[in-house]
VEXDREN-2710 file (C-alpha; in Angstrom, 1 decimal):
% VEXDREN-2710
k/r/px/py/pz
1/MET/0.0/0.0/0.0
2/ILE/1.3/3.4/-1.0
3/SER/0.1/6.6/0.8
4/LYS/0.6/10.3/0.3
5/GLU/-0.6/13.3/2.1
6/PHE/-2.3/16.2/0.2
7/LEU/-3.5/19.6/1.2
8/VAL/-6.8/20.7/-0.3
9/ARG/-6.6/24.2/-1.9
10/LEU/-9.8/25.9/-2.9
11/THR/-10.9/29.5/-3.3
12/GLY/-13.5/31.2/-1.1
13/ASN/-16.3/28.9/0.3
14/GLU/-15.9/26.3/-2.4
15/SER/-16.0/22.6/-1.7
16/ILE/-15.2/19.5/-3.7
17/ARG/-16.2/15.8/-3.5
18/VAL/-13.6/13.4/-2.5
19/ASP/-13.7/11.4/-5.7
20/ARG/-13.4/14.6/-7.8
21/PHE/-10.5/15.8/-5.7
22/VAL/-8.7/12.4/-6.3
23/ALA/-9.4/12.7/-10.0
24/SER/-7.9/16.3/-10.0
25/LEU/-4.6/14.9/-8.8
26/GLY/-4.0/13.4/-12.2
27/MET/-2.6/10.2/-10.7
28/PHE/-5.5/7.8/-11.2
29/ASN/-8.0/7.1/-14.0
30/ARG/-11.8/7.0/-13.5
31/SER/-11.9/3.2/-13.4
32/GLN/-9.4/3.1/-10.5
33/ILE/-11.5/5.6/-8.5
34/THR/-14.9/4.1/-9.1
35/LYS/-13.6/0.6/-8.4
36/ARG/-12.3/1.8/-5.0
37/SER/-8.7/1.0/-5.8
38/VAL/-7.9/4.3/-4.2
39/ARG/-8.8/5.1/-0.5
40/VAL/-8.9/8.5/1.1
41/LYS/-8.7/9.2/4.9
42/ASN/-8.8/12.4/6.9
43/ASN/-6.0/13.4/9.2
44/TYR/-7.5/11.3/12.0
45/GLY/-7.2/8.1/9.9
46/VAL/-10.9/7.8/9.2
47/SER/-11.9/6.6/5.7
48/LEU/-14.0/9.1/3.7
49/LYS/-16.8/8.3/1.4
50/HIS/-16.4/9.5/-2.2
51/SER/-19.4/11.7/-1.8
52/LYS/-17.9/13.5/1.2
53/ARG/-17.1/17.2/0.5
54/LEU/-13.7/18.7/1.2
55/LYS/-13.0/22.3/2.1
56/ASP/-10.0/24.6/1.6
57/GLY/-7.3/23.7/4.1
58/ASP/-8.4/20.1/4.6
59/VAL/-5.6/17.5/4.8
60/VAL/-6.2/14.1/3.4
61/MET/-4.2/10.9/3.1
62/VAL/-4.6/9.1/-0.3
63/GLU/-3.8/5.4/-0.3
64/TRP/-3.5/3.0/-3.3
65/GLN/-2.3/-0.4/-4.0
66/LEU/0.6/-1.2/-6.3
67/PRO/-0.3/-3.7/-9.0
68/PRO/0.4/-7.2/-7.9
69/MET/3.7/-8.5/-9.1
70/SER/2.0/-11.6/-10.6
71/GLU/0.0/-9.3/-13.0
72/ILE/3.2/-7.7/-14.4
73/LYS/4.5/-9.9/-17.2
74/PRO/7.7/-9.4/-19.3
75/GLU/6.8/-8.2/-22.8
76/PRO/8.8/-7.9/-25.9
77/LEU/9.5/-4.2/-26.7
78/ASN/11.7/-2.6/-29.3
79/LEU/14.4/-1.2/-27.0
80/ASN/16.8/1.2/-28.7
81/VAL/20.0/0.5/-26.7
82/VAL/22.6/3.3/-26.8
83/PHE/25.1/1.6/-24.5
84/GLU/25.3/-1.2/-22.0
85/ASP/27.8/-3.0/-19.8
86/GLU/27.5/-5.4/-16.8
87/ASN/26.2/-2.6/-14.5
88/CYS/23.8/-0.5/-16.6
89/VAL/22.0/0.0/-19.9
90/VAL/21.4/3.4/-21.6
91/ILE/18.2/3.5/-23.7
92/ASN/16.7/6.0/-26.2
93/LYS/13.1/5.8/-25.0
94/GLN/10.4/6.1/-27.6
95/ARG/7.7/8.8/-27.2
96/GLY/4.5/7.3/-25.9
97/VAL/6.1/4.6/-23.8
98/VAL/5.4/4.6/-20.0
99/VAL/8.5/3.8/-17.9
100/HIS/7.0/1.5/-15.2
101/PRO/3.7/-0.4/-14.7
102/ALA/1.0/1.2/-12.6
103/LEU/-2.8/0.9/-12.3
104/GLY/-4.1/1.8/-15.7
105/ASN/-0.7/1.1/-17.4
106/MET/-0.1/-2.6/-17.2
107/HIS/1.2/-3.4/-20.7
108/GLY/3.8/-2.1/-23.0
109/THR/6.0/-0.3/-20.4
110/LEU/9.7/0.1/-20.5
111/VAL/10.2/-2.0/-17.4
112/GLN/8.3/-4.9/-19.0
113/GLY/10.6/-4.6/-22.1
114/LEU/13.6/-4.7/-19.8
115/LEU/12.4/-7.7/-18.0
116/HIS/11.9/-9.5/-21.3
117/ARG/15.4/-8.6/-22.6
118/TYR/17.3/-8.9/-19.3
119/SER/15.6/-11.6/-17.2
120/GLU/18.3/-11.4/-14.5
121/ILE/17.3/-7.8/-13.6
122/GLU/14.3/-9.0/-11.7
123/HIS/16.4/-11.3/-9.5
124/GLN/19.0/-8.6/-8.9
125/PHE/16.3/-6.4/-7.3
126/GLY/14.6/-9.0/-5.1
127/GLY/11.8/-9.9/-7.6
128/ASP/10.8/-6.3/-8.1
129/ARG/8.8/-6.1/-11.4
130/ILE/7.6/-2.5/-10.9
131/ARG/10.8/-0.4/-10.8
132/PRO/13.7/-2.8/-11.1
133/GLY/16.8/-0.7/-11.7
134/ILE/14.9/2.5/-12.6
135/VAL/17.2/5.4/-11.8
136/GLN/15.3/8.2/-13.5
137/ARG/11.9/8.6/-15.2
138/LEU/10.9/10.3/-18.4
139/ASP/7.3/11.3/-19.0
140/LYS/5.3/9.1/-21.3
141/ASP/5.3/11.8/-24.1
142/THR/9.0/12.6/-23.7
143/SER/11.5/10.7/-25.9
144/GLY/15.2/10.3/-25.4
145/VAL/18.1/9.0/-23.4
146/MET/17.7/7.5/-19.9
147/ILE/19.8/5.1/-17.8
148/VAL/18.8/1.9/-16.0
149/ALA/20.9/0.0/-13.4
150/LYS/21.4/-3.7/-13.7
151/ASN/22.3/-4.4/-10.1
152/MET/21.7/-2.9/-6.7
153/HIS/25.3/-1.5/-6.3
154/SER/25.0/0.4/-9.6
155/LEU/21.5/1.6/-8.7
156/GLU/22.8/3.2/-5.5
157/TYR/25.8/4.7/-7.3
158/LEU/23.8/6.2/-10.1
159/SER/20.8/7.3/-7.9
160/ALA/23.2/9.3/-5.6
161/GLN/24.3/11.4/-8.6
162/PHE/20.8/12.3/-9.5
163/ARG/20.0/13.1/-5.9
164/ASN/23.1/15.3/-5.5
165/ARG/22.5/17.0/-8.9
166/GLU/25.7/15.8/-10.4
167/VAL/24.2/14.5/-13.6
168/GLN/24.2/16.7/-16.7
169/LYS/20.8/16.5/-18.4
170/THR/20.4/18.2/-21.8
171/TYR/17.1/18.4/-23.7
172/LEU/15.9/19.6/-27.1
173/ALA/12.6/21.4/-27.5
174/ILE/10.7/22.9/-30.4
175/CYS/8.8/25.8/-29.0
176/ARG/6.2/28.3/-30.1
177/GLY/7.7/31.7/-29.5
178/ARG/11.3/32.9/-28.9
179/PRO/12.9/33.3/-25.5
180/PRO/14.6/36.6/-24.6
181/GLY/18.1/36.5/-25.9
182/ASN/20.1/33.7/-27.6
183/CYS/20.8/32.2/-24.2
184/GLY/19.7/32.7/-20.6
185/GLU/18.6/31.1/-17.4
186/ILE/15.1/30.7/-15.8
187/ASP/15.3/30.7/-12.1
188/ASP/11.8/30.3/-10.7
189/SER/10.4/27.9/-8.2
190/VAL/8.0/25.2/-9.4
191/GLY/5.1/23.6/-7.5
192/ARG/1.7/22.0/-7.9
193/ASP/-0.9/24.5/-9.2
194/PRO/-3.4/25.0/-6.4
195/ARG/-6.1/25.7/-9.0
196/ASN/-5.5/22.5/-10.9
197/ARG/-3.9/19.6/-9.2
198/LYS/-3.0/18.0/-12.6
199/LYS/-0.7/21.0/-13.4
200/PHE/2.4/22.7/-12.0
201/ALA/3.1/26.4/-11.9
202/VAL/5.9/28.8/-11.0
203/GLY/6.0/30.8/-7.8
204/VAL/3.1/29.0/-6.1
205/ARG/2.8/28.1/-2.4
206/ASN/5.1/25.2/-1.3
207/SER/7.0/25.4/-4.6
208/LYS/10.6/24.2/-4.8
209/PRO/13.7/26.0/-6.4
210/ALA/14.1/25.2/-10.1
211/VAL/16.7/26.4/-12.6
212/THR/16.7/25.9/-16.3
213/ARG/19.3/27.1/-18.8
214/TYR/18.5/27.6/-22.4
215/ARG/20.3/28.2/-25.7
216/LEU/18.7/29.2/-29.0
217/LEU/19.8/26.7/-31.7
218/GLY/17.5/27.8/-34.6
219/GLU/14.4/29.7/-35.4
220/SER/11.8/30.5/-38.1
221/GLY/8.9/32.9/-37.8
222/ASN/7.3/32.3/-34.4
223/TYR/9.0/28.9/-33.8
224/SER/12.3/28.1/-32.2
225/LEU/14.6/25.1/-31.4
226/LEU/16.1/25.3/-27.9
227/GLN/18.8/23.4/-26.1
228/LEU/17.8/23.1/-22.4
229/GLU/19.8/22.1/-19.4
230/MET/18.0/21.1/-16.2
231/LEU/20.0/22.1/-13.1
232/THR/17.2/20.8/-10.9
233/GLY/14.7/18.0/-11.5
234/ARG/11.2/19.2/-10.7
235/THR/8.1/17.6/-12.2
236/HIS/7.2/19.3/-15.5
237/GLN/10.0/21.8/-14.9
238/LEU/11.0/22.4/-18.5
239/ARG/7.4/22.7/-19.7
240/VAL/6.4/25.0/-16.9
241/HIS/9.5/27.2/-17.2
242/LEU/9.1/27.7/-20.9
243/ARG/5.5/28.5/-20.6
244/SER/6.4/31.1/-17.9
245/ILE/8.4/33.0/-20.5
246/ALA/5.7/32.8/-23.2
247/CYS/7.6/30.1/-25.1
248/PRO/5.6/26.9/-24.6
249/ILE/6.8/23.6/-26.0
250/LEU/5.0/22.7/-29.2
251/GLY/2.3/20.0/-28.8
252/ASP/2.2/20.3/-25.0
253/PRO/-1.4/19.2/-24.1
254/VAL/-1.2/20.8/-20.7
255/TYR/0.8/24.0/-20.9
256/ALA/0.3/25.1/-24.5
257/ARG/-2.7/25.9/-26.7
258/ARG/-3.3/23.8/-29.7
259/ASP/-1.3/25.2/-32.5
260/SER/-3.4/26.2/-35.6
261/ILE/-0.6/25.4/-38.0
262/VAL/0.8/22.0/-36.8
263/GLY/-2.3/20.8/-35.0
264/ASP/-2.0/17.8/-32.6
265/CYS/1.7/17.0/-33.2
266/GLY/2.6/15.5/-29.8
267/LEU/5.0/16.9/-27.3
268/MET/8.2/18.2/-29.1
269/LEU/10.5/17.5/-26.1
270/HIS/13.5/15.1/-26.4
271/SER/16.0/14.0/-23.8
272/TRP/19.1/14.6/-25.9
273/LYS/22.3/14.1/-23.8
274/LEU/23.1/12.5/-20.4
275/GLY/26.4/13.0/-18.7
276/ILE/27.0/10.7/-15.7
277/ASP/29.8/8.9/-13.9
278/LEU/29.6/5.1/-14.5
279/LEU/30.6/2.6/-11.9
280/ILE/33.7/1.4/-13.7
281/LEU/34.2/3.5/-16.8
282/GLY/34.1/7.0/-15.2
283/ILE/32.3/10.0/-16.6
284/ARG/30.6/9.4/-19.9
285/GLU/28.2/11.4/-22.1
286/PHE/25.5/9.6/-24.0
287/GLN/23.5/11.1/-26.8
288/ALA/20.1/9.9/-28.2
289/ALA/19.2/10.6/-31.8
290/ALA/16.0/12.7/-32.1
291/PRO/12.9/10.7/-33.3
292/ARG/11.8/11.0/-36.9
293/GLU/8.7/13.1/-36.0
294/PHE/10.9/15.6/-34.2
295/VAL/13.2/16.2/-37.2
296/LYS/10.3/16.2/-39.6
297/MET/8.7/19.0/-37.5
298/LEU/11.9/21.1/-37.8
299/ASP/11.9/20.7/-41.5
300/ARG/8.2/21.4/-41.7
301/LEU/8.6/24.7/-39.8
302/SER/11.8/25.5/-41.8
303/ILE/13.8/26.0/-38.7
304/ASP/17.4/26.5/-39.8
305/PHE/19.9/24.4/-37.9
306/HIS/22.9/22.2/-38.7
307/LYS/22.0/18.5/-38.2
308/SER/25.6/17.4/-38.5
309/VAL/26.7/19.7/-35.7
310/PHE/24.0/18.7/-33.2
311/GLY/23.8/15.0/-34.1
312/LEU/20.1/15.3/-35.2
313/THR/19.6/12.4/-37.5
314/ALA/16.1/11.1/-37.7
315/GLN/15.6/7.7/-36.0
316/VAL/14.0/5.1/-38.2
END
């Protein structure tokens, strides 16, 4: 059983049903809520009915079950392996692939593909079929480079670097708009939006420090190609920061309006480079080729850039 505490934030004398509040968190689908896979308690530990109304300032504990290990089966998945040794594997994750199984996402996850290709990983992590070796996570709609540990020693070694902000993470984004200057830094705290629990925002209550550096690589009209470096690792940090400077990522269904020219193109965000200290080989930098749809969008928008310089060759 997993549990997490949430503070209810509403305006004025508004109230909200428990089930609608849980839905607003963006963590569970409707089926999980209606089938009572998720339980909610008040700060006295008393379970609340879904029809119970919550007020601003209420504190609730949300509890949910992890999917049973027996329900998670290894599945063949086309893994684009960038590098591997006995301690880790570096993958260029496809856009649309969820990293690990959860209620509502029980098939086609990256973890299930790893379990199918590397059967020994499950045993290295005590039979864990949910997050075996997962050091970092990319959102479903974000493509690109990520690293997975093959054993517990490597997991601890790599995780410490992410925790201590010693990993260099560089992204590419196609944006609508142009940032101020050819390069710069966005230093603005990020936290959950009190008006919409599915979203994050800058400068809200209980937000955490967040820093993003950007560099303009190319532009055309009202569109730009940016290189982004995350100095912190907040949820939705890049998407929120770019929106805050009126330069939202193209195709972002949460933080950008639908573009009238390109339509529903999908999130144009790619994890491009990862610099990290490996257990035996020392500091290495890995680069993931941008997916075909990303490069095609650059061509479609006539954004001028040099593919050979930035290693942007479309992935077949």
